[in-house]
KOLBA-153780 format. One record per residue: residue in one letter; z, x, y of N, C-alpha, C in turn. Coordinates in steps of 0.02 Angstrom, whole numbers, padded with zeros to 5 digits, always signed. Atoms other than C-alpha are relative to their C-alpha. Example, Ala and Ser with C-alpha at 12.3 -4.5 7.8 and 13.67 -1.06 7.14 Angstrom:
// residues 2
A+00000+00045-00059+00390+00615-00225+00000+00045+00060 S-00003-00042-00059+00357+00684-00053+00037-00039+00055 
END
This chain:
// residues 286
M-00017+00071-00008+06596+00733-06866-00029-00026+00066 L+00030+00030-00059+06507+00618-06743+00052-00039+00040 Y-00042+00039-00045+06596+00548-06591-00045-00037+00049 T+00039+00042-00045+06531+00408-06480+00040-00015+00063 I-00029+00021-00064+06568+00379-06296-00053-00041+00037 K+00048+00042-00035+06491+00252-06180+00031-00027+00064 N-00020+00039-00058+06498+00166-06012-00044-00062+00002 D+00039+00061-00002+06410+00010-05952-00075+00011+00002 Q+00071-00016-00003+06243+00101-05947-00024+00043-00058 I+00022-00048+00051+06236+00241-06076+00049+00002-00058 T-00040-00016+00059+06296+00271-06252-00026+00065-00029 I+00021-00064+00030+06294+00447-06323+00042+00014-00061 K-00035-00025+00059+06342+00526-06488-00005+00076+00000 A-00001-00073+00003+06392+00708-06510+00039+00021-00062 D-00027-00023+00064+06437+00808-06665+00043+00062+00009 T-00039-00062+00001+06570+00937-06699-00042+00059-00024 F+00043-00056+00022+06436+01039-06788-00049+00017+00056 G+00042-00024-00055+06354+01139-06650+00017-00030+00067 A-00015+00036-00062+06436+01028-06518-00063-00032+00029 E+00068+00020-00018+06264+00949-06516-00005-00075+00012 L+00018+00070-00011+06208+00786-06439-00044-00025-00057 H+00041+00031+00052+06136+00669-06571-00035-00063+00023 S+00030+00062-00023+06094+00516-06470+00015-00010+00074 V-00008+00020-00070+06067+00461-06290-00036-00067+00007 K+00030+00066-00006+06038+00274-06272+00015-00030+00069 Y-00005+00034-00065+06005+00185-06108-00037-00066-00006 N+00029+00066+00010+05974-00002-06109-00026-00009-00072 D+00015+00004+00072+05971+00013-06300-00063+00037-00020 V+00058-00042+00016+05823+00134-06293+00024+00071-00014 E-00017-00068+00018+05842+00302-06381-00044+00049+00038 Y+00036-00049-00039+05793+00445-06266-00003+00068-00034 L-00004-00065+00031+05840+00591-06378-00039+00001-00066 W+00036-00011+00063+05728+00657-06518+00050-00003-00058 Q-00046+00013+00055+05804+00608-06685-00011+00046-00060 C-00005-00051+00052+05790+00769-06783-00048-00014-00058 G+00049+00013+00052+05628+00735-06878-00025+00063-00033 D+00027-00057+00037+05527+00847-06993-00033+00052+00045 S+00035-00047-00045+05433+00924-06846+00048+00050+00033 W-00052-00045-00028+05596+00999-06779+00067-00029-00018 K-00062+00026+00028+05763+00979-06864+00060+00015+00044 R-00054-00006-00048+05869+00985-06708-00002-00060+00047 Y-00003+00052-00051+05922+00866-06571+00003+00032+00070 A-00012-00030-00066+05990+00966-06424+00047+00059-00008 P-00046-00054+00016+06062+01132-06480+00027+00037+00061 V-00032-00042-00050+06182+01237-06377-00019+00073-00014 L+00022-00069+00008+06115+01413-06349+00054+00048+00026 F-00052-00048-00016+06251+01546-06353+00014+00043-00060 P-00003-00038-00062+06278+01693-06344-00068+00030+00022 F+00067-00023-00018+06090+01728-06340-00045-00060+00013 I+00057+00045-00007+05938+01633-06279-00059+00036-00032 C+00049-00034+00043+05800+01672-06405+00033+00059-00036 S-00027-00056+00037+05823+01839-06493-00028+00066+00027 P+00029-00066-00015+05804+02024-06456-00049+00019-00056 T+00048-00023+00050+05664+02113-06547+00036+00023-00064 G-00031-00017+00064+05708+02126-06731+00070-00027-00008 K-00067+00030-00001+05865+02025-06691+00057+00051+00007 K-00050-00053-00007+05954+02190-06655+00014+00016+00073 Y-00021-00021-00067+06052+02241-06501+00062+00044-00007 C-00059-00043+00001+06193+02359-06454+00052-00027+00049 A-00056+00018-00043+06364+02321-06381+00059+00044-00017 K-00058-00043+00009+06515+02432-06356-00017+00060-00044 G+00021-00060+00035+06416+02578-06427-00018-00009-00073 K+00015+00014+00070+06375+02492-06593-00059-00048-00005 E+00057+00045+00010+06219+02408-06660+00022-00062-00039 Y-00014+00063+00033+06230+02225-06710-00065-00037-00014 T+00056+00044+00016+06112+02099-06787+00022-00072+00011 M-00012+00072-00009+06111+01921-06722-00046-00037-00048 P+00043+00023+00055+06048+01835-06879-00045-00059+00017 A+00039+00061-00015+05984+01673-06800-00026+00002+00071 N+00027+00008-00068+05876+01633-06650+00049-00041+00042 H-00043+00037-00047+05973+01571-06498+00074+00008-00014 G-00071-00011+00011+06139+01640-06559+00028-00042-00056 F-00033+00032+00057+06267+01562-06675+00034-00066+00017 A-00037+00061-00017+06345+01417-06578-00032-00061-00030 R+00034+00060+00024+06214+01292-06633+00011-00012-00075 D-00012+00006+00072+06257+01326-06817+00074+00009-00017 S-00071-00009+00010+06446+01333-06795+00037-00067+00003 E-00042+00060-00001+06578+01201-06829+00051+00008+00056 F-00047+00002-00055+06673+01162-06669+00059-00045-00019 E-00056+00047+00007+06842+01074-06657-00002-00049+00058 L-00007+00048-00054+06867+00916-06558+00058+00022+00044 L-00052-00021-00047+06964+00966-06402+00030-00060+00036 S-00025+00059-00035+06976+00800-06309-00051-00056-00004 L+00042+00060+00002+06907+00624-06313+00029-00052+00046 T-00022+00053-00045+06919+00498-06172-00054-00054+00000 G+00049+00054-00001+06826+00340-06129-00069+00021+00023 N+00066-00021-00026+06689+00434-06037-00014+00074-00008 S+00013-00071+00011+06699+00612-06101+00022+00022-00069 V-00020-00030+00063+06708+00717-06258-00010+00076+00007 S+00003-00073-00004+06742+00905-06274+00013+00031-00068 F-00007-00037+00062+06724+01026-06418+00013+00073+00016 I-00016-00070-00012+06789+01204-06435-00018+00043-00060 L+00014-00051+00050+06728+01357-06530+00035+00064+00023 K-00035-00061-00016+06836+01514-06537-00028+00058-00040 S+00021-00059+00038+06789+01690-06586+00042+00007-00062 S-00032-00006+00065+06834+01734-06764-00024+00064-00033 D+00024-00058+00038+06813+01870-06893-00075-00006-00013 K+00071+00011+00013+06643+01792-06931-00042+00014+00061 T+00040-00012-00060+06581+01794-06751+00003+00074+00020 L-00007-00070-00020+06649+01970-06723-00045+00046-00041 E+00047-00040+00039+06534+02034-06860-00068+00007+00033 V+00066-00001-00032+06383+01993-06752+00004+00003+00076 Y-00009+00004-00073+06456+01983-06576+00071+00023+00017 P-00066-00032-00002+06601+02098-06528+00044-00021+00060 Y-00039+00023-00057+06686+01989-06396+00045-00058-00020 D-00046+00055+00010+06837+01874-06397-00013-00053+00053 F+00021+00052-00047+06794+01708-06319+00024-00068-00024 E-00002+00071+00016+06815+01520-06314-00060-00032+00034 L+00056+00038-00028+06665+01407-06288+00018-00074-00004 I-00017+00071-00003+06705+01230-06232-00061-00038+00026 V+00058+00040-00018+06559+01109-06230+00023-00072+00012 S-00023+00067-00018+06590+00944-06141-00059-00043+00023 Y+00048+00050-00023+06488+00787-06111+00039-00053+00039 I-00036+00045-00045+06543+00679-05964-00050-00052+00026 L+00044+00053-00022+06465+00510-05923+00017-00020+00072 E-00007+00022-00069+06435+00459-05743-00059-00045+00016 N+00055+00049-00007+06332+00299-05725-00054+00015-00051 N+00055-00015+00046+06161+00343-05800-00011+00075-00008 K+00004-00073+00002+06197+00530-05797+00049+00027-00053 I-00044-00037+00045+06267+00646-05931+00008+00070+00029 I-00015-00067-00024+06350+00801-05860+00019+00043-00061 V-00011-00045+00057+06343+00943-05987+00034+00063+00026 S-00037-00060-00020+06473+01081-05966+00005+00048-00058 N-00008-00054+00049+06467+01245-06062+00048+00051+00031 L-00051-00042-00030+06630+01331-06017+00014+00059-00046 V-00012-00062+00038+06640+01512-06077+00062+00033+00027 K-00062-00034-00020+06813+01591-06074+00003+00067-00034 N-00011-00067+00027+06837+01777-06096+00075+00007-00013 T-00071-00002+00018+07001+01788-06191+00027+00071-00008 A-00021-00070+00006+07005+01979-06194+00012+00029+00070 D-00013-00033-00064+07052+02103-06058-00061+00034+00028 D+00061-00034-00024+06883+02191-06048-00057-00050+00006 E+00055+00046-00015+06717+02116-05994-00039-00018-00063 M+00044+00022+00053+06598+02019-06105-00068-00018+00031 Y+00068+00013-00023+06410+01985-06094-00031-00053-00045 F+00029+00055+00038+06311+01833-06146-00055-00034+00040 Y+00047+00048-00029+06173+01709-06111+00022-00069-00024 V-00017+00068+00022+06196+01520-06119-00052-00049+00028 G+00049+00049-00023+06081+01370-06106-00002-00061-00044 G+00010+00061+00037+06028+01200-06167-00070-00006-00027 H+00065+00009+00033+05884+01143-06278-00010-00073-00020 P+00007+00070+00018+05881+00952-06270-00073-00021-00009 A+00068+00025+00016+05729+00867-06348-00002-00075+00015 F+00004+00069-00020+05674+00702-06274-00062-00033-00029 N+00056+00036+00029+05565+00571-06354-00059-00004+00048 C+00061+00004-00039+05386+00573-06293-00056-00022-00047 P-00012+00047-00055+05321+00441-06282+00069-00033-00003 L-00062+00038-00005+05472+00343-06223-00011-00074-00009 D+00017+00070+00006+05381+00178-06241-00053-00009-00054 E+00050+00014+00051+05285+00103-06386-00067-00016+00032 G+00067+00013-00025+05098+00095-06362-00028+00056+00043 L+00023-00057-00040+05089+00256-06260-00006+00061-00045 E+00013-00061+00036+05036+00429-06315+00035+00059+00033 F-00027-00063-00026+05107+00604-06294-00037+00021+00064 S+00042-00022-00056+04962+00642-06176+00003-00046+00060 D-00008+00044-00058+05008+00496-06062+00055+00025+00046 Y-00058-00024-00037+05157+00598-05999-00014+00067+00034 Y+00002-00065-00033+05182+00744-05883+00071+00021+00018 V-00063-00028-00023+05324+00857-05829-00008+00014+00075 E+00003-00007-00072+05359+00850-05643+00058+00042+00025 Y-00051-00042-00031+05452+00988-05553+00019-00028+00068 E-00023+00026-00064+05555+00947-05400-00042+00027+00058 K+00040-00032-00053+05452+01069-05294-00061+00032-00031 N+00059-00036+00025+05285+01155-05310+00021+00067-00029 E-00014-00063+00035+05290+01302-05431-00066+00032-00021 S+00055-00037+00031+05172+01435-05495+00025+00031-00064 I-00021-00024+00066+05184+01475-05680-00058+00035-00033 V+00049-00040+00036+05086+01613-05765+00031+00020-00066 Q-00027-00012+00066+05112+01626-05952-00031+00064-00030 P+00026-00060+00033+05097+01799-06034-00028-00015-00069 L+00030+00007+00066+04983+01809-06186-00001+00069-00033 N+00006-00064+00034+04943+01947-06309-00050+00045+00036 D+00048-00049-00026+04847+02106-06262+00000+00002+00076 N-00008-00004-00073+04914+02104-06083-00041-00053+00037 K+00035+00056-00033+04821+01942-06047+00051-00052+00022 C-00044+00053-00023+04893+01789-05963-00042-00062+00016 R+00035+00060-00023+04849+01611-05915+00043-00036+00051 T-00035+00037-00052+04894+01507-05765+00011-00072-00023 I-00017+00068+00018+04985+01346-05807-00006-00046+00060 I+00009+00035-00063+05003+01282-05629+00003+00052+00056 D+00003-00045-00057+04969+01365-05461+00018-00039+00063 N-00026+00035-00059+05076+01298-05318-00009-00076-00008 E+00003+00071+00016+05082+01127-05402+00067-00021-00031 N-00065+00021+00027+05223+01020-05471-00006-00043-00062 K+00009+00040+00061+05148+00931-05623-00035+00039-00054 I+00033-00026+00060+05107+00992-05798-00016-00059-00045 Y+00020+00057+00042+05007+00863-05896+00001+00022-00073 L-00015-00019+00069+05053+00863-06080-00061-00007-00046 S+00049+00002+00055+04938+00901-06225+00027+00045-00055 R-00021-00044+00054+04961+00983-06394-00021+00072+00015 E+00027-00067-00013+04853+01130-06339+00040+00037+00053 L-00039-00032-00053+04967+01161-06191+00049+00051-00028 F-00052-00042+00030+05093+01241-06310-00027+00047-00053 N+00030-00046+00048+04971+01347-06409+00031+00070+00002 F-00030-00066-00008+05060+01501-06342+00075-00005+00011 D-00073+00008+00003+05237+01436-06366+00028-00026+00066 V-00039+00030-00054+05365+01397-06232-00029+00019+00068 I+00022-00011-00069+05320+01380-06048+00062+00007+00043 M-00060-00016-00037+05452+01462-05939-00016+00010+00074 K+00003-00016-00072+05480+01469-05752+00063+00037+00019 D-00055-00042-00021+05589+01612-05694+00013-00011+00074 A-00020+00009-00070+05685+01588-05531-00038-00058+00032 P+00038+00056-00028+05615+01414-05498+00026-00021+00068 E-00020+00032-00063+05616+01336-05326+00035-00066-00015 S-00027+00066+00019+05655+01171-05413+00069+00006-00030 K-00065+00006+00032+05828+01118-05466+00003-00061-00046 K+00004+00054+00049+05770+00971-05571-00071-00007-00024 I+00064+00008+00033+05627+00926-05687+00002-00068-00036 T+00001+00068+00027+05570+00755-05750-00058-00009-00049 L+00051+00021+00048+05475+00693-05902-00016-00073+00016 K+00017+00067-00023+05378+00538-05848-00073-00015-00014 S+00069+00022+00008+05217+00438-05859-00015-00052+00054 D+00019+00051-00047+05122+00335-05733-00009-00068-00033 K+00007+00062+00037+05106+00204-05870+00066-00028-00025 D-00065+00018+00028+05292+00191-05905+00053+00005+00055 S-00055-00003-00048+05446+00151-05799+00057+00045-00024 K-00054-00042+00028+05558+00254-05914-00014+00074+00016 S+00006-00072-00013+05592+00436-05873+00066+00034-00017 V-00061-00039+00009+05717+00574-05906-00004+00062+00043 T-00003-00057-00046+05770+00706-05781+00056+00047-00021 V-00052-00051+00010+05864+00868-05808+00010+00036+00066 E-00019-00036-00061+05955+00939-05658+00034+00066-00021 F-00026-00066+00021+05996+01126-05667+00016+00043+00060 P-00016-00037-00061+06079+01189-05507+00020+00072-00011 Q-00023-00068+00013+06144+01348-05591-00050+00043-00038 S+00046-00034+00046+05990+01397-05691-00049+00046+00038 D+00052-00045-00025+05878+01546-05656-00063-00003-00041 C+00060+00010+00041+05753+01487-05787+00000-00070-00028 I+00009+00065+00031+05686+01319-05844-00059+00005-00047 A+00053-00006+00051+05582+01305-06003-00021-00070-00023 V+00028+00062+00027+05469+01169-06073-00033+00018-00066 W+00028-00018+00066+05423+01166-06257-00009-00062-00044 S+00011+00046+00055+05350+01061-06397-00043+00037-00050 P+00041-00034+00050+05272+01117-06561-00075-00014+00013 T+00071+00008-00008+05085+01145-06548-00032-00025-00064 G+00040+00021+00057+04961+01058-06662+00034-00049-00048 D-00036+00046+00044+05086+00933-06734+00007-00068+00035 D-00002+00066-00032+05053+00753-06684+00063-00040-00016 N-00063+00034+00017+05215+00701-06768+00059+00025+00043 A-00053-00028-00043+05315+00806-06644+00000-00039+00065 T+00002+00045-00058+05339+00661-06524+00061+00013+00045 F-00056-00019-00044+05460+00753-06410-00021+00058+00044 V+00006-00058-00045+05470+00876-06267+00070+00025+00016 C-00064-00031-00019+05613+00997-06237-00003+00022+00073 L-00011-00024-00068+05671+01023-06058+00062+00043-00002 E-00053-00047+00018+05778+01179-06073+00026+00039+00061 P-00030-00040-00054+05893+01241-05934+00037+00060-00027 W-00030-00062+00024+05942+01422-05960+00032+00037+00059 T-00030-00041-00053+06056+01538-05862-00051+00049+00028 S+00048-00051-00022+05912+01662-05855-00055+00004-00052 V+00053-00010+00048+05757+01722-05944+00029+00022-00067 P-00029-00012+00066+05780+01746-06132+00014+00073-00014 T-00023-00066+00017+05856+01896-06216-00056+00050-00008 Y+00054-00047+00014+05691+01973-06270-00034+00025+00064 A+00029-00024-00063+05636+01985-06087+00037+00062+00025 D-00040-00059-00019+05772+02118-06070-00005+00056-00052 D+00002-00047+00055+05714+02219-06220-00010+00073+00021 G+00003-00068-00023+05688+02372-06112+00067+00035-00006 D-00068-00026+00010+05876+02393-06132+00028-00031-00064 K-00028+00026+00062+05947+02378-06307+00073-00018+00007 N-00071+00014-00011+06126+02380-06243+00007-00064+00039 I-00008+00063-00036+06181+02207-06193+00033+00012+00068 E-00031-00016-00064+06285+02288-06056-00051+00018+00054 D+00052-00021-00047+06122+02348-05976-00054-00052+00010 K+00051+00052-00007+06020+02189-05995+00013-00037+00066 K-00012+00022-00069+05996+02133-05815+00010-00076+00006 H-00006+00072-00005+05989+01947-05854+00061-00028-00039 A-00060+00023+00035+06146+01940-05962+00056-00015+00051 I-00057+00016-00042+06299+01858-05885+00057+00048-00017 R-00058-00043+00009+06442+01981-05860+00062-00038+00022 L-00061+00037-00014+06614+01902-05868+00060+00045-00009 D-00059-00044+00003+06771+02000-05828+00054-00029-00046 G-00053+00020+00045+06923+01995-05939+00043-00056+00029 K-00043+00056-00018+07026+01834-05935-00032-00047+00052 K+00036+00044-00047+06893+01749-05826-00039-00052-00040 E+00040+00051+00032+06786+01596-05861-00062-00015+00040 F+00065+00015-00030+06609+01539-05824-00021-00069-00024 D+00017+00069+00018+06562+01355-05820-00073-00013+00019 Y+00071+00012-00010+06376+01329-05842-00015-00074-00011 R+00010+00072+00005+06326+01149-05806-00073-00020+00015 Y+00061+00034-00018+06171+01043-05806+00010-00074-00015 S-00007+00072+00009+06143+00855-05806-00064-00031-00027 I+00056+00040+00027+06031+00732-05899+00006-00070+00031 I+00001+00066-00031+05982+00574-05804-00055-00041-00033 V+00049+00043+00033+05897+00432-05897-00011-00063+00042 E+00018+00059-00039+05805+00290-05812-00052-00041-00037 
END
């Protein structure tokens, strides 16, 4: 079920299915990709995995499990409405017999959207409801319209990091390519994504912006808690008029494939029994 909240600047819609944002409007302009044929998502919540382990198999508590879908199961789960106020909405997903078949931990995941002027604060609160520790990854995958203005093209935009970064993308056969070298702008093209997602591990930046020198509109994602920021759009599809700015707790699950046990994956979040972890990022539209 869709719920709408708004203030004097922004109106957003979010769904109980996947606790997923469906709309972000600022000055009556839609900033969020509207789930077209090129990608049938809006802004999925990634939990308890980011991407997938090789073969979708991993071990936990001495047993092998298969995570059937990429990015975990939260994005394809029905949440319950937890609270609704004038400027916030929260949804909750609890562990169940179904989740325990693929992920052997008792948890609650509370996803909240809080409006603050032209900013949306996104909270992913993970609660460990058991006595022993649990392990997980969590992140966001919001897709933003690109172009944001009629008459402009995808290639008129660039992604600007807060600080200079160096990004080297691994390719097949132990090859790689340099995306940027001590620079802060990635200029968009379809070919840019020929080798899938562009990730920056341990970025110096704490925010990233999609913008154009030909357009006053922009969208910024702030990620003060993230150890990885990813940029993605489908390659070779001119109908994919969007760019994902993805804040992740850490590099994706497959980067830890040297250890099949989730307890040994160095980038997984370890949460002690009866503790909670609130992973937050913000979306700012201008």
